N, C-alpha and C positions, 0 to 999 in steps of 0.2 A: 669599650665604647668611649668615644672622645668626649672629654669634659669641656664645658664652656670655659673660655679664658677668663682670667681674673684681671679686671682693669687696673692699670698702673696709676699711682698717684701722680697727677700732672705737676710739672714744674711751673714756677711763676713765669709769666710771659708779659713783656712790656713792649708796647708799640714804640719803635724808635722815632716815628714821625712826630708824635705829640706827647709821648711819655705816659700814655694811658696804661695802667696795670690791669690786666684782665682778671676778672673774678674766677673762682674755681668752676662755676657752671658755664662760663664763657670760653673755656679752654677748647682747643681743637679736639675733635674726636680721634683723629689720626695724625701722625707726623706727615707733613706735606699738605695737609688741608688747612684752611684758614680758621682763625678763631671765630666764635659766634657771639659777639657782643650784643647787648640789648640796644638795638637801634631805635631811634624815634620813627614814628609812622611814615613821615615823608621820605626819609632815607631808605626805609624798608621797601617802600613802593618803587623807589628808583632802582634799587638792586633787583627787584622782581622784573621791572621793565627791561633792564639791561640783560638779564638772564634770558628772557624770552627772545630778545633781539639776537643775541649771540647764538642761541639754539637754532633759530631759523637760518642765520647766516652760515653756520656750520653745515646744516643739512643741504643748503643751496649749492655748496661747492660741487657736489656730485649731481644734484638735481638739474642744474642748468646744463651740465654736460650731456646727461642722458636725454634731456628734452630737446637738445639742439645738435644731435649727432649728425644729421644730414647736413646742416649748415657748416659744422666743423669739417666734414669731409670735403665740402665744396671750397671752403676757405683755404685749406692746405692741400687740396687735390689728393685726397687720401683714398685708398681702397678700404673696403670693410675690414680687412685684416689689420691694416695700419690704425684705423679708428679703434679697433678692439684693443690694441696695445695701450691706447690712452686710458681705457677703462681699467686694464690690468695695472697700469702704473698707479692709479688712484687706490684701488682696492688692496694692492700689495702692501702699501704703507698704512692705509687706514685700518686694516684688519690686524696688523702685526705690531703696531706701535704702543699698544696699551701697557705692556709690561715695562718697556723702556721709559715711557713718560711717567708712569707711577714712581719709578726709581728716581727720575729727575726731580719730581716734586719733593720727594723726601730728602734728597741729597742737597739740592740747591735752593729750596724754598719756593713758596708759591709765587712771590713777586717776580722772580727771574723767570719762572715758568710762564707766567702771563705774558711777559715781554717777548719771550721766544715764540710762543704760540701765535701771538698777533703779528709779530714781525714776519713769521713764515707765511701767514695768510696774505699779508699785504704784498710780500715778494712774489708769491705764486700768481696772484691776480695782476700784478704789474707786468710780469713776464708775458702773461696772456694778452694784456692790452697792447704791449709793444709788438708782439707777434713776430719774433725773429725767425721762426721756422718750426718744423715738425718736431725735431729732436729737443729743442728748447721747451716746446709745449709738453713733451713727455716728462721732462724734468719738473716742469711746473705742476703737472698733475700729481706727481709723486709727492712734492712738497705740500700741495693742497691736501693730500690724504693725511699727512702727518699733522698739518694744522687743524684739519677737521676733527681728527681724533683728540687733539688737545682741547679744542673748543667744546667737545662733549663734556670734559671734566670742568671747564670754566663755567659752562651753563649750569651744571649741578651746583657748583659753589655759589654762584650769584643767586640762583633761585632759593637756595637754603638760607642765604642772608636775608632774602626778602620775605620769608615765611616765618610765622610764629614757631616757637620751639616745638610745640606739640605736632606741627605739621611739616617739619623739616624733611622727614623721610619722603614726603610727597614730591619733593624736588627731583628724586630719581625717576619717578613715573612721568612727571611733567617734562623732564629733559628728553627722555626717550620719545615721548609723543611729539615734541617740537621737531625733532629730526624727521619724523615720518610726515608731519604736516608739510615740510618743505618740498617734498617730491611732487604732489599734485599742485602745490602753489607755484612752483617754478614752471610747470607745464602750462598753467593758466596765464602766467605773466609773459611767457616767452613770445607769443605772437605779437604782442604790443611792442616788444623790444626789437624783434627781428624784422626790421624794416627792409623790404626788398631783398631778403635773404642775407643781409649784411650782419654778421655776428659781432661786429665791433661794438655795437650798442649793448649787447649782452655783457661783453667784457668790461665796458665802461661802468655798467651798473654793478657788476660784481666788485670792481675795484672801489667804487664809491661806498658800497656796503662795508668792505673791509676797512677803509679809512675811517668810516663812522664808528665801527666797532672798536678800532684802536683808540680813537678819541674818547669813547665812552668808558673804557676800562681804565684809562689814565685819569679821567675826570672823577670817577668814583672807584677807587682801588679796593681790592679785597683786604680784609684785616690780615695781619701777619700770622704765620703759623710756626710750628715747631719743626726744626730741621733735625735730620737723623742721618748718620753715615750709613749708607746702605750698599753702595756699589762694592762688588768683589771682583776679583780677577776672572772667576769663572762666568761672570755675567756676560762678558764680551762674546766668547764662543757660543754660549747658550742663546743669547738674543740673536746673534748673527745666523745661527742655524734655524731658529724659529722664523726669522724674516725670510730666509731662503726657502724654507718649506712652505710658508703661507703664500709667498709670491709665485712659486711654482704651481701650487694648487690653484691659485686664481687664474694663472695663465692657462692651465689645463681646462678649467671650467668655462672660461670666456672664449678662448680661441677654439676649443673643441666644438662649441656651438656654431662658430662662424665657418671654420675650415672643414668641419665634420670630423667624426671621431676616429676615422681610419688614417688620419695624417700620421706618418711614422714618428715625427718628433714629439707627439703628444705622449707617447710611451716614456720617452726620456724625461719629460716634464713631470709625469706622475711618479716616476722613480726618484727624481730629485726631491719632490715633495715628501716622499716617504723617508728618504735619507735625512733631509733637513729636520723634519718634525721628530723623527725617531732619534736622531742625534741629540736634539734638544732635550727630549724626555730622558734619554740615557744619562746625560749630564745632571739633570735635575734630580733623578732618582738616587744619585750617589753623592749628593751634597749635604753638608751639615745644616745649612740654612738655605734651602731651595726657594726660588721664586715661585715655582709651581710645586705644590705639595701633592704628589701623585696619589698617595694613599687617601687623601681627602677628596681629590678630584675624581678618583675612581669609585668613590662610595656610591651606593645606589641612589641616594637622594640627589646628589649633585649631577650625576650622569642623567638622571631623569629630568632635572631642570634644563640642562643643556639640550637634551633630546626634544623636550616640549618646545623650547624656544626655536630650535632649528626647524621643527615640523611646522610650526605656525608660519614661519617665514616661507617655507616651501609652499604651503597652502595659499598664502596671500599672493604668491607669484601669479595666481590666476588673473589678478588685476593688471600687474605690470606687463605680463606677456600675453595672457589670454585675450581679455577684452580690448586692450590697446592694440595688440597685434591684429585682431580681427578688423578693427576699424581701419587700420592701415591697409589691409588686404582689400577692403571695400572702397578704398580710394579717399578716405578722409585724412585731411592734414591737421596740423596743430591748431590752425586758425579756425577750423570748423569744429574743433573739440573743446574750445575755450569754456563754453557753458558746462560741458561734461566735467572738466577738471575743476571748475569752481564748485560744482556740487560735491565732488570728492573732497575738496579742501574743507568745505563746510562740515561735512559729516565726520571727517577726521578730527576737526576741532571739537565737535560734539563728543566724539569718542574719548578724546583726552579729558575733557571736562567731566564727563560721567565716570570715567575710570578713576579720576581723583576723588570725586564725591562718593562713589560706591566702594572705595578701597577699604577692605576690612582685613587686617592682618590675621584675624582668627579664622578666616575662610577665604584663602587666596585661590583656591581651585575653582570656586563657583563661577567667577567671571571668565575664566579660561574655557570652562565647559560651555558657557553661554556663547562665547565668541566662536568657538569651533562649530557649534550647532548652526549659528547664523551663516557662517561660511558654507557649510554643507547645503543648507536650503537655498542660498543665493546661487551657488554653483550649479545645482540641478535646475534652477529656474532659467539660467542662461543657456541651457542646452536647446532651448526652443528658437535660438537665433537663426536668421536666414539672410539671404542677400539683400532683402528689403529692410533689414533691421537698421534703425537709426540710433544715434547716441542716446536720444531721449528715451528709447525703449528699454535701455539698461540702467537708467538713472537709479531706480530703486534697488536693484540687486547689487550693482557696483557700489552704491552708497553704503549698503549694508556690510559689504566686505571691507570697505575703507574704515567703517566704524569698528568692526570686529578686530581688525588688525591692531589698532592701538589699544582697544579695550582689553585685549588679552596680554599684551607684552608687558605692561606695567606690573601686574601681579606676578608674572614669571620672574621679572627682574627683582621684585621685592622678596620673593622666596629665597633666591640665591643670596642676596645681600644680608638678610636676617641670619641665615646659616653661617655666612662668612664672618659677620660681626661677632656672633656668639662664639665661634670657634677661635677667634683671635685675630689681631691686626694683620699678621703675616698671611692669613688666608684670603684677604680681600684681593690682593694682586692676582692670586690664583683664579678666583672667580671672575674678576674683570677680564682676564685674558681668555678664559674659556667661553664666557658669555659673548664677548665681542667677536670671537672667532665663529661661534655658532650662528650669530646673526648675519655676519657678512658672508660666510661660506654657505650658510643655509639659503640665503637669498639667491646667491649665484648658482648653487646646485639646483634650486627649484626652477629657475629659468632654464638652465641647461637640460634638466629632465623634461620639462614641458616642451621645449623646443625640439628635442629629439623625438619625443612622442608625436608631436604635431607633424614633423617631416615624414615620419613613417606612415601615419594615417593619411596624410595628403597624397602620398604616392599610391596608397591603396585605393583611395577614392578616385584618383585620376585613372587608374587601371580599370576600375569598375565602370567608370564613365566611358572609357574607350571600348570596352567589350559589349556594353549595352546599347550604345548609340551607333546606329548605322543609318545609311540613307533611307532604308525602308522604315525607319522609326518616324511615326507621324509627327511627334512633337519636334524632332530635329528638323524634319522637312519644313514644317511651318516656321520654325525659328530662322532657318536659312532663307526662306522666302521673304520673311519680314525684313531681315537685314539687307537683303539684296534690293528690295523695293526702296528702302531708305537711302541706299548708296547710289543707285542707278542715276538719279537726277544730278548727282555731283561728280560722276565719273562715267565717261562715254565708252571707255575701253572695257569690253566684257571680261578680259583676263584679269584686269585690275579689280573689277567689281567682284569677281570670284575670289581673288586673293584677299581683298578687304573683308569680304563676308566670312571667309574661313578664319581670318585673324580675330574678328569680332566674336565669332562663336567660340573659338578657343579661349578667349579672355573670359567669356561668360562661364564656360565650363570650369576654368581655373578658379574663378571666384566662388562658384558653387562648391567645388572640392575643398577650397581653403576654409570656407565657413563650416562645412561638415567636419573637417578635421579639428577646427576650434571647438565645435560642439563636443567632439570626443574628448578634447582637453578638459572642457568644463565637467563632463561626466566623470573623468578620472579624478579631478579635484574633489568633486562631490563624494565619490566613493572613498577616497583617502580620508576626507573629513569625517565621514561616518565611522570609519574604522578607528580614527583617532578619538572621536567622541566616546565610543564604547570603551576604548582602552583607558580613558581618563575617568569615565563615569563609574566603572566598577570599583576601583579603590576608594573613590570619593564616597560612594554609597556605603561601603563596608566601614569606613571611618565614622560616618554619620551614625550608623546603627550601633557601633561600639562606643560612641561618644568620645572618640579619640581625635586629638588634634596633632598632626605630624610636626607642627612647629611649636608645641607647647613649651619645651625647654628653651628654645631660642627666644620666644616672647617673654618668658619669665626673666631671662638674662637681660633683655633690653629694658624691661621695666625696672629691674634692680639698678641698672646703669643710670637710667633717668633719675631714679630716686636719689642716687648719690650725687648727681651733678646739679639737681634743682636747687635754686637759692633758698 
């Protein structure tokens, strides 16, 4: 059984800017992280505000792209496949940079890391604003993915500086929640920015946000940290193979949904993903000081945490693909869904706040159980949708899913970080890498799974409609007659009237089939949620009956560490 790591005695740390010598309880928790001095209340509030702003800006990097995909296609005259590569470029770097950036912070220090992260963000948004072309935009999206990954760490550090010592771990939960708030928020803001389909205003807004963020982190810098020589020669091939594998996996999941799964080259992408990730794991398994400790990562507890995180991401894809996709099929645009996305933004904020308030390290499974149950009930409620369904009709169910998405992920992240901290500093990079990968790939896999299922069910419903609807069908005859009567005054040619009538009826049947297919998607999500709930409930009940806390050793270690560092 693995023993909890023993904390090392921290070395004295002096701030070169003002000569302040940090007290023992103010020392950084880890090499590469900032010190935690006793800030006055106003400075603490400023750190907290900057952390919230940076978290939203980081999440908005991908949020604005997803919210304005159609406008991007029009701006650069892109096909859906080309637009998909822009999403691949972002996720390929965002999901794979956590290991490298963790090493960079430890090797070069937090201040240099801050400058690089913010410079990358400003550069990416500047390239978008200039708009030199599609290939430059691809590069900008890749850089934006790296910057967004770096901003996730900056958000945590700024939030921790702004929180009291007893609540600093809450910064992890709050940081994750801010990223998720950004997605409905960017959807709600985009119609006001996207004037006459011109995406330049969106680019200008993103560039302004990045400049403001750059100014804020220079105005109130993070305290210094402890540097540590961490880079080794084997890091280069290991990280390169990891990036190759993740990028290939992202391309497989995103382009497979767009081009469909029988495209021949997707097999090569999947093989490349296996080779890249397998090669990385092979190197790490034979290193003396690996970045990824495979024996720890393959433990039942860590695999369970990663699986729960990925499963929740797959389940909440019901919102990103299911409800939003259904409204698109019904003809709703972003400007008509503004109120809907503001509702989701508000409930996501509520989910973050309540997740922080209700966070109990002694029982981190309870909020996950509650969230999965909420998703289950809401998904089954959405199966009643029809062609006359309006966004207002799904406010309650979709708000519940938005709430549950953030309410569950904070405790999942906290479980992993507690186990990593107790195991030792070297295990934190392992957990960050696996958790980041499970979140990004889990979300992409969820959308890919639901999209494939929807396409199959759509074809089934269209075939059923074709076999059951004939001219002898009274409902079809009445519908044809109604459309013909509405069309006749506007068109004198009988052949064109017949053609227009047939096209209108086909569109109506297509919408009906699409909604029925989305109802099947909602039912699938509800079923998967029910299975997940039972799978999580059984061990939780057993632990409660036996009076056992799976994190008892980790919590005892954290309490002992706090006792040693308290003034």
